[in-house]
C-alpha positions as CSV (number, residue, x, y, z in Angstrom):
1,M,42.3,108.7,57.8
2,I,43.3,112.3,58.7
3,V,41.8,111.7,62.2
4,F,43.9,108.5,62.6
5,L,47.1,110.4,61.6
6,V,46.3,113.2,64.0
7,L,45.8,110.7,66.8
8,L,49.0,108.9,65.8
9,A,50.9,112.2,65.9
10,T,49.4,113.0,69.3
11,A,50.5,109.6,70.7
12,F,54.0,110.0,69.4
13,A,54.3,113.6,70.7
14,G,52.9,112.7,74.1
15,W,55.3,109.7,74.4
16,R,58.3,111.7,73.5
17,A,57.4,114.7,75.7
18,W,57.1,112.3,78.6
19,R,60.5,110.7,77.8
20,R,62.2,114.0,77.5
21,L,60.8,115.3,80.8
22,S,61.8,112.0,82.5
23,Y,65.3,112.3,81.0
24,F,65.9,115.8,82.3
25,L,64.4,115.1,85.7
26,H,66.9,112.2,85.9
27,V,69.8,114.5,85.0
28,F,68.6,117.1,87.6
29,Q,68.6,114.3,90.3
30,L,72.0,113.2,89.2
31,E,73.2,116.8,89.6
32,G,72.1,116.7,93.2
33,Y,69.0,118.8,92.7
34,K,71.3,121.8,92.2
35,I,69.9,124.3,89.7
36,N,73.2,125.9,88.8
37,E,74.9,122.6,88.1
38,Y,71.9,121.5,86.0
39,K,71.9,124.7,84.0
40,A,75.7,124.3,83.4
41,W,75.1,120.8,82.1
42,I,72.3,122.1,79.8
43,R,74.6,124.9,78.4
44,A,77.4,122.4,77.8
45,R,75.2,120.1,75.8
46,R,72.7,122.5,74.2
47,G,73.2,121.3,70.6
48,R,74.2,117.7,71.2
49,L,71.6,116.4,73.6
50,V,69.2,119.1,74.6
51,F,67.9,121.0,71.5
52,R,68.2,118.4,68.8
53,T,67.8,118.7,65.1
54,S,64.4,117.0,65.3
55,H,63.0,120.1,67.0
56,A,63.8,122.2,64.0
57,I,62.5,119.5,61.6
58,G,59.4,119.1,63.7
59,L,58.7,122.8,63.7
60,S,59.3,123.1,59.9
61,L,56.9,120.2,59.3
62,L,54.2,121.7,61.5
63,A,54.6,125.0,59.6
64,A,54.4,123.2,56.3
65,A,51.3,121.3,57.3
66,L,49.7,124.5,58.5
67,L,50.5,126.2,55.2
68,F,48.9,123.3,53.2
69,F,45.8,123.4,55.4
70,W,45.5,127.1,55.0
71,M,45.9,126.9,51.2
72,G,43.6,124.0,51.0
73,A,46.3,122.2,49.0
74,G,45.5,118.7,50.2
75,R,44.6,117.2,53.5
76,W,46.4,114.0,52.7
77,L,49.7,115.8,52.2
78,A,49.2,117.8,55.4
79,G,48.4,114.5,57.2
80,L,51.5,112.9,55.8
81,L,53.6,115.9,57.1
82,L,52.0,115.4,60.5
83,F,53.0,111.8,60.5
84,L,56.6,112.7,59.5
85,W,56.6,115.2,62.3
86,A,55.7,112.4,64.8
87,V,58.4,110.2,63.3
88,A,61.0,113.0,63.6
89,F,60.1,113.5,67.3
90,A,60.3,109.7,68.0
91,S,63.7,109.4,66.4
92,S,65.8,110.8,69.3
93,R,67.8,107.7,70.5
94,I,69.2,109.3,73.6
95,Y,65.8,109.4,75.3
96,R,65.3,105.6,74.7
97,R,68.6,104.4,76.2
98,E,67.7,101.7,78.7
99,R,71.1,100.8,80.2
100,Q,71.6,103.3,83.0
101,K,74.3,103.1,85.7
102,K,72.1,104.8,88.2
103,P,68.4,104.8,87.3
104,I,66.1,107.6,88.3
105,A,64.9,107.2,91.9
106,Y,61.3,108.3,92.5
107,T,61.9,109.6,96.0
108,P,59.3,111.8,97.7
109,R,61.3,114.9,96.6
110,L,61.4,113.8,93.0
111,Q,57.7,112.9,93.1
112,R,56.9,116.4,94.2
113,L,59.1,117.9,91.5
114,L,57.6,115.5,88.9
115,T,54.1,116.6,89.8
116,T,55.0,120.3,89.4
117,A,56.9,119.7,86.1
118,A,54.0,117.6,84.7
119,V,51.5,120.4,85.4
120,L,53.9,122.9,83.6
121,T,54.3,120.4,80.7
122,V,50.5,120.0,80.2
123,L,50.0,123.7,80.2
124,P,50.9,124.4,76.5
125,V,49.0,121.3,75.5
126,S,45.9,122.5,77.3
127,I,46.2,125.9,75.6
128,G,46.5,124.2,72.2
129,L,43.4,122.1,73.1
130,G,41.5,125.2,73.9
131,L,42.4,126.8,70.6
132,W,41.4,123.6,68.8
133,I,38.0,123.7,70.5
134,S,37.5,127.5,69.7
135,L,39.0,127.5,66.2
136,G,38.0,124.0,65.1
137,A,39.9,121.8,62.7
138,P,42.2,121.9,60.8
139,I,44.0,125.0,62.2
140,G,43.1,124.2,65.8
141,V,44.6,120.7,65.4
142,L,47.9,122.2,64.5
143,F,47.8,124.6,67.5
144,F,47.1,121.5,69.7
145,L,50.1,119.6,68.3
146,A,52.2,122.7,68.5
147,G,51.4,122.6,72.2
148,F,53.1,119.2,72.4
149,W,56.0,120.5,70.4
150,A,56.4,123.4,73.0
151,A,56.1,120.9,75.9
152,D,58.8,118.8,74.3
153,F,61.1,121.6,73.3
154,Y,61.0,123.4,76.7
155,A,61.4,120.2,78.8
156,P,64.9,121.2,80.1
157,R,63.6,124.6,81.2
158,T,60.4,123.1,82.6
159,V,62.5,121.2,85.1
160,T,64.4,124.3,86.0
161,L,61.1,126.3,86.5
162,A,59.6,123.4,88.5
163,A,62.6,123.3,90.8
164,R,62.5,127.1,91.4
165,L,58.8,126.9,92.2
166,M,59.4,124.0,94.6
167,R,62.4,125.6,96.3
168,P,60.5,127.2,99.2
169,V,58.6,124.0,99.8
170,E,61.8,121.9,99.9
171,A,63.5,124.4,102.1
172,R,60.7,124.1,104.7
173,I,60.7,120.3,104.6
174,Q,64.5,120.2,104.9
175,E,64.5,122.7,107.8
176,G,62.1,120.4,109.6
177,F,64.5,117.4,109.2
178,K,67.4,119.6,110.4
179,E,65.6,120.8,113.5
180,E,64.7,117.2,114.4
181,A,68.4,116.2,114.0
182,R,69.6,119.1,116.1
183,Q,67.2,118.2,118.9
184,S,68.2,114.5,118.8
185,L,71.9,115.4,119.1
186,G,71.2,118.0,121.7
187,L,69.9,115.3,124.0
188,R,73.0,113.2,123.6
189,R,75.7,115.0,125.6
190,D,77.5,111.6,126.0
191,L,77.8,111.1,122.2
192,K,81.2,111.7,120.7
193,I,81.0,113.1,117.2
194,V,83.9,112.7,114.7
195,G,83.7,114.9,111.6
196,I,85.7,114.1,108.5
197,T,86.3,116.4,105.5
198,G,88.8,116.8,102.7
199,S,89.1,116.9,99.0
200,Y,90.0,113.2,98.7
201,G,89.7,110.3,101.0
202,K,86.7,111.3,103.2
203,T,84.6,108.2,102.7
204,S,87.5,105.7,103.0
205,T,88.8,107.4,106.1
206,K,85.3,107.4,107.6
207,F,85.0,103.7,107.3
208,V,88.6,103.2,108.6
209,V,87.8,105.4,111.7
210,A,84.6,103.6,112.3
211,E,86.1,100.1,112.1
212,L,89.1,101.0,114.4
213,L,86.9,102.6,117.0
214,R,84.6,99.5,117.1
215,Q,87.4,97.8,118.9
216,R,86.1,99.5,122.0
217,H,83.1,101.6,121.2
218,N,79.6,101.2,119.8
219,V,79.9,103.3,116.6
220,L,77.4,104.6,114.0
221,A,78.8,105.9,110.7
222,T,77.0,107.5,107.8
223,P,76.7,104.9,105.0
224,S,78.3,105.2,101.5
225,S,78.9,108.8,100.5
226,Y,76.2,110.4,102.7
227,N,78.0,113.7,103.3
228,T,75.3,116.4,102.9
229,P,72.9,117.9,105.5
230,M,70.1,115.7,104.4
231,G,72.3,112.6,104.4
232,V,73.3,113.4,108.0
233,C,69.7,114.1,109.0
234,I,68.6,110.7,107.6
235,V,71.2,108.9,109.7
236,V,70.6,110.9,112.9
237,N,66.8,110.9,112.7
238,N,66.4,107.2,111.6
239,Q,69.4,105.2,112.8
240,L,70.9,106.9,115.9
241,Q,70.2,104.7,119.0
242,P,70.8,105.3,122.8
243,E,73.5,102.6,122.8
244,H,75.6,104.4,120.2
245,Q,78.7,106.0,121.8
246,V,80.4,107.5,118.7
247,L,78.9,109.1,115.6
248,V,81.3,109.3,112.6
249,L,80.2,111.8,109.9
250,E,81.6,112.5,106.5
251,M,81.3,116.2,105.7
252,G,81.3,117.1,102.0
253,M,81.2,120.5,100.3
254,R,80.7,122.1,96.9
255,Y,80.1,125.7,97.8
256,P,81.2,128.1,100.5
257,G,79.2,127.6,103.7
258,D,78.6,123.9,103.2
259,I,80.9,122.8,106.0
260,A,79.5,125.4,108.4
261,E,76.0,124.2,107.7
262,L,77.0,120.6,108.5
263,C,78.7,121.6,111.7
264,D,75.6,123.6,112.7
265,L,73.8,120.2,112.6
266,A,76.5,118.2,114.4
267,R,79.5,120.0,116.0
268,P,82.5,117.6,116.0
269,D,84.4,116.7,119.1
270,I,87.2,115.5,116.8
271,A,87.7,117.1,113.4
272,V,89.7,115.1,110.7
273,V,91.0,116.8,107.5
274,T,92.4,114.4,104.9
275,S,93.6,116.7,102.1
276,V,93.1,119.9,100.1
277,G,93.1,119.4,96.3
278,V,91.4,120.4,93.1
279,A,88.2,118.5,93.5
280,H,85.2,120.9,93.1
281,L,87.5,123.6,91.7
282,E,84.7,124.2,89.2
283,T,82.4,125.5,92.0
284,M,84.9,126.9,94.5
285,G,87.1,128.8,92.0
286,T,90.6,128.4,93.6
287,I,92.5,125.9,95.8
288,D,92.9,128.6,98.4
289,A,89.1,128.9,98.6
290,I,88.8,125.2,99.0
291,A,91.4,125.2,101.8
292,H,89.5,128.0,103.6
293,E,86.3,126.1,103.4
294,K,87.9,123.0,104.8
295,T,89.2,125.0,107.8
296,E,85.5,125.6,108.8
297,I,85.4,122.2,110.4
298,I,88.2,123.3,112.8
299,R,86.6,126.7,113.5
300,H,83.2,125.1,114.2
301,M,84.2,122.1,116.3
302,K,83.4,122.0,120.0
303,R,85.7,124.2,122.1
304,G,88.7,122.2,123.2
305,G,88.1,119.6,120.6
306,M,90.9,117.6,118.9
307,A,92.1,118.1,115.3
308,V,93.6,115.2,113.2
309,L,95.5,116.6,110.3
310,N,97.5,115.2,107.3
311,A,101.0,116.6,107.8
312,D,101.9,115.7,104.2
313,D,99.6,118.4,102.9
314,E,100.9,121.9,103.5
315,R,97.5,123.5,103.5
316,V,96.1,120.9,105.9
317,A,99.1,121.1,108.2
318,A,98.7,124.9,108.4
319,M,95.2,124.4,110.0
320,A,96.8,123.4,113.3
321,E,97.1,127.0,114.3
322,L,93.2,127.3,114.3
323,A,92.7,124.4,116.7
324,S,91.8,125.2,120.3
325,G,92.6,121.7,121.6
326,R,95.1,118.9,121.0
327,V,96.4,118.5,117.4
328,W,97.3,115.1,116.0
329,R,99.5,115.1,112.8
330,V,100.0,112.0,110.6
331,S,102.5,111.4,107.8
332,V,103.5,108.7,105.3
333,E,106.2,110.9,103.7
334,G,108.5,111.2,106.7
335,N,107.3,114.7,107.8
336,E,107.3,115.5,111.5
337,A,104.1,114.1,112.9
338,D,102.6,112.3,115.9
339,I,101.7,109.2,114.0
340,T,103.9,108.0,111.1
341,A,104.2,104.9,108.8
342,H,107.4,103.2,107.8
343,D,108.5,100.2,105.7
344,I,105.3,100.4,103.6
345,R,104.9,97.3,101.3
346,Y,102.1,96.5,98.9
347,G,101.0,93.2,97.4
348,P,98.0,91.5,95.8
349,D,96.6,90.9,99.3
350,G,96.8,94.6,100.5
351,S,99.4,96.6,102.4
352,S,101.7,96.1,105.4
353,F,103.6,98.8,107.3
354,V,104.9,99.8,110.7
355,V,103.2,102.5,112.7
356,R,105.0,104.7,115.2
357,D,102.9,106.7,117.6
358,D,103.4,109.9,119.7
359,E,104.9,107.9,122.6
360,G,107.5,106.2,120.4
361,E,105.8,102.8,120.4
362,E,105.6,100.8,117.2
363,A,103.3,98.1,115.9
364,S,103.1,96.2,112.6
365,F,99.9,96.8,110.6
366,T,98.4,94.7,107.8
367,T,95.3,95.7,105.9
368,P,93.5,94.5,102.7
369,L,93.6,98.2,101.5
370,L,95.8,99.1,98.6
371,G,97.8,102.2,98.0
372,K,99.8,104.8,99.9
373,H,96.8,107.1,100.2
374,N,95.0,104.3,102.0
375,V,97.9,103.9,104.4
376,L,97.4,107.6,105.1
377,N,93.7,107.0,105.8
378,V,94.6,104.3,108.3
379,L,97.0,106.7,110.1
380,L,94.2,109.2,110.4
381,G,92.1,106.5,111.9
382,V,94.9,105.5,114.2
383,A,95.2,109.1,115.4
384,V,91.5,109.2,116.2
385,G,91.8,105.9,118.0
386,R,94.7,107.1,120.1
387,A,92.8,110.3,120.9
388,M,90.0,108.2,122.2
389,G,92.2,106.0,124.4
390,L,92.9,102.9,122.2
391,S,96.4,101.5,122.3
392,L,98.5,101.0,119.1
393,R,98.3,97.2,119.6
394,Q,94.5,97.3,119.7
395,L,94.4,99.4,116.6
396,A,96.7,97.1,114.7
397,H,94.4,94.2,115.6
398,A,91.4,96.1,114.3
399,A,93.1,97.2,111.1
400,K,93.1,93.6,109.8
401,R,89.3,93.8,109.7
402,I,89.1,96.9,107.5
403,E,87.5,96.0,104.2
404,P,88.0,98.0,101.0
405,V,85.2,100.5,100.3
406,E,83.1,99.5,97.3
407,H,84.6,100.9,94.0
408,R,87.7,102.3,95.8
409,L,90.7,100.2,94.9
410,Q,88.6,97.1,95.5
411,L,90.4,94.0,94.4
412,K,88.2,91.4,92.7
413,Q,88.6,88.2,90.8
414,E,86.3,87.8,87.8
415,G,87.0,84.4,86.5
416,P,90.6,84.3,85.3
417,I,90.8,88.1,85.2
418,T,91.9,90.3,88.1
419,V,90.0,93.5,88.5
420,I,91.0,96.6,90.5
421,D,87.8,98.5,90.9
422,D,88.5,102.2,91.6
423,A,85.5,103.4,89.8
424,F,84.2,105.9,92.4
425,N,84.9,109.6,91.8
426,S,88.5,109.7,90.6
427,N,90.9,112.5,91.7
428,P,94.5,113.4,90.5
429,V,96.3,111.9,93.5
430,G,94.2,108.7,93.7
431,A,94.3,108.1,90.0
432,R,98.1,108.3,89.7
433,N,98.3,106.1,92.8
434,A,96.0,103.5,91.2
435,V,98.0,103.2,88.0
436,E,101.2,102.7,90.0
437,I,99.5,99.9,91.8
438,L,98.4,98.4,88.4
439,G,102.0,98.6,87.3
440,Q,103.1,96.3,90.1
441,F,101.1,93.4,88.7
442,D,103.0,91.0,86.4
443,T,100.5,88.1,85.8
444,G,99.4,89.3,82.4
445,R,98.6,92.4,80.4
446,R,97.8,95.6,82.4
447,I,94.6,97.3,81.2
448,I,93.0,100.5,82.3
449,V,89.5,101.6,81.6
450,T,88.8,105.3,82.3
451,P,86.8,108.3,81.3
452,G,89.2,110.6,83.1
453,M,88.3,113.2,85.8
454,V,85.7,115.9,86.0
455,E,84.7,118.9,88.2
456,L,88.3,120.2,88.1
457,G,87.5,123.6,86.6
458,E,90.3,125.2,84.7
459,R,92.6,122.4,85.8
460,Q,90.6,119.6,84.3
461,E,92.4,119.4,80.9
462,E,95.8,119.8,82.5
463,E,95.2,117.2,85.1
464,N,93.8,114.6,82.7
465,Q,96.8,115.1,80.4
466,R,99.1,114.6,83.4
467,F,97.1,111.5,84.2
468,G,97.7,110.1,80.7
469,A,101.4,110.8,81.0
470,A,101.5,109.0,84.4
471,M,99.7,105.9,83.1
472,A,102.1,105.4,80.1
473,D,104.7,103.5,82.1
474,H,102.3,101.3,83.9
475,V,99.7,100.0,81.4
476,D,99.8,97.9,78.3
477,L,96.4,98.9,76.9
478,A,94.4,102.1,77.7
479,I,90.6,102.0,77.0
480,L,89.4,105.6,77.0
481,V,85.6,106.1,77.6
482,G,84.3,109.1,75.7
483,P,86.2,110.6,72.7
484,R,85.8,114.2,73.8
485,Q,86.2,113.8,77.5
486,T,89.4,111.7,77.2
487,E,91.2,113.6,74.4
488,P,93.6,115.2,77.0
489,I,94.5,111.7,78.3
490,R,95.3,110.6,74.8
491,R,97.6,113.6,74.4
492,G,99.3,112.7,77.7
493,L,99.9,109.1,76.6
494,Q,101.3,110.2,73.3
495,S,103.6,112.7,74.9
496,R,105.3,109.7,76.6
497,G,105.5,107.7,73.3
498,F,102.7,105.4,74.1
499,P,101.7,103.5,70.9
500,D,98.5,104.6,69.3
501,D,97.5,100.9,68.6
502,Q,97.4,100.4,72.4
503,I,94.8,103.1,72.9
504,Q,91.2,102.0,72.4
505,T,88.5,104.7,72.5
506,V,84.8,103.7,73.2
507,N,81.7,105.7,73.8
508,S,80.5,104.1,77.1
509,L,81.4,101.8,79.9
510,F,79.0,99.2,78.4
511,E,81.0,99.3,75.2
512,A,84.3,99.0,77.1
513,R,83.0,95.9,78.9
514,S,81.8,94.3,75.6
515,F,85.3,94.9,74.1
516,L,87.0,93.3,77.2
517,K,84.9,90.2,76.9
518,K,86.5,89.5,73.6
519,F,90.0,90.9,74.3
520,A,90.9,89.9,77.8
521,R,92.6,86.6,78.6
522,P,93.6,84.7,81.7
523,G,96.1,86.6,83.9
524,D,95.2,90.1,82.7
525,V,94.6,92.8,85.2
526,V,92.0,95.4,84.6
527,L,91.8,98.7,86.5
528,Y,88.5,100.6,86.3
529,E,89.6,104.2,87.2
530,N,86.5,106.3,87.7
531,D,83.0,105.8,86.2
532,L,81.3,109.0,85.3
533,P,77.5,109.1,86.1
534,D,74.9,108.9,83.3
535,Q,74.9,112.7,82.6
536,Y,78.5,112.5,81.4
537,D,78.0,109.5,79.1
538,E,78.8,110.3,75.5
539,A,76.9,107.2,74.1
């Protein structure tokens, strides 16, 4: 029987060690394979998710079992303690959660990392097995199981160590992809490259620019939110064809030097800057540092290239002095600009407005996109189109074809319920804009589902509280996802006298949707504002 219990304990320990390793590899992937971000995540959740009570219980039970074996006080009792140790290790619910928003993707990079991490995980178990063979039972058995305990306990650090060991390998592989992309673009002197950066609106503006330019040109744009060097390399190396005339690239950043690295791969002929805001304040430190990093796209574009700037953002407007070629300014707020919007109107079918260009010509635009910030995105696209020779009339015709980007103020009908899906990566400007749009609906109750905003550094609590205050006048029910994360939003709502009985707090998006299935009725409008990835889920 003691052999059976040891085998059972081993099976439980191996199962949990694997689940723990898989869980932390998943988090590491969600954090963009960034060691610093992953370590920050670990520190923030050290007690709640990472080093759980079951570790202390498990170590105590192992020590007690070892003591009983040593004293000869009963193998059955020691075996029972081993069984309880296995049960304690198997009781951690978080590692058995099956409903994931973005499941782990076993890409070649993750497979390499997994192989290295698995070797490191097996190491303490192998040492324990060696001690078992040399010392014999029962003491050797406990050392063997202690190896499993160590593999389990150190799983978060195992991933970090594996990533550090693989860093030189990944750097060589990535440099190979970059060099291939540079060579491909170097052979395409005829190709026009449009680079787009900004704290907010990059992806939406990219798709707007691509759709407007397709009125005359053969355009390739990076898909989804591909805005890293590897994302650009994938598109250039695998999708760029001789018939493509224009390449539209989204250029993201989290650290100083990111934009320069992207421009080293693909120097823009036209550089578009949408905004400077508090996104990534956590990694950049200050808004001025963010603004300076965004200027790199102007500094590194091709000599004589054109800059398209948001004149409603002071920091972006100031970048005009860095440009060596023509500057196009756009505005929806009445500031002096080359391209402006007037008579802006919103409705359930989208937006309509009048655009005036640099030559004083006007044209009426209609688009399925919602919100003033999307009107601004269209103006940025119009400026790029005008810079490449398209007339205002041609651009107005193309604007009707622009489709909302998935999860960015995307209007849907789910049975009798209207859904405004703005679940992708919320920011202070877009979030307030979204609740104002929600407030314009009068077909039923107006409901918001949100976990708030992240990656705003020292400003995060303040911005979330302001968000709560802003939504108070536009919603009838606030469903807050995550008690800890959304506490500032609750305070913001309460500061405006929003009733507590109209605030519902849940632990996950899945729980929010279950609640809505019972609560929502025909005519209601539900705004999903941001959807934090799995590593932020409090469930």
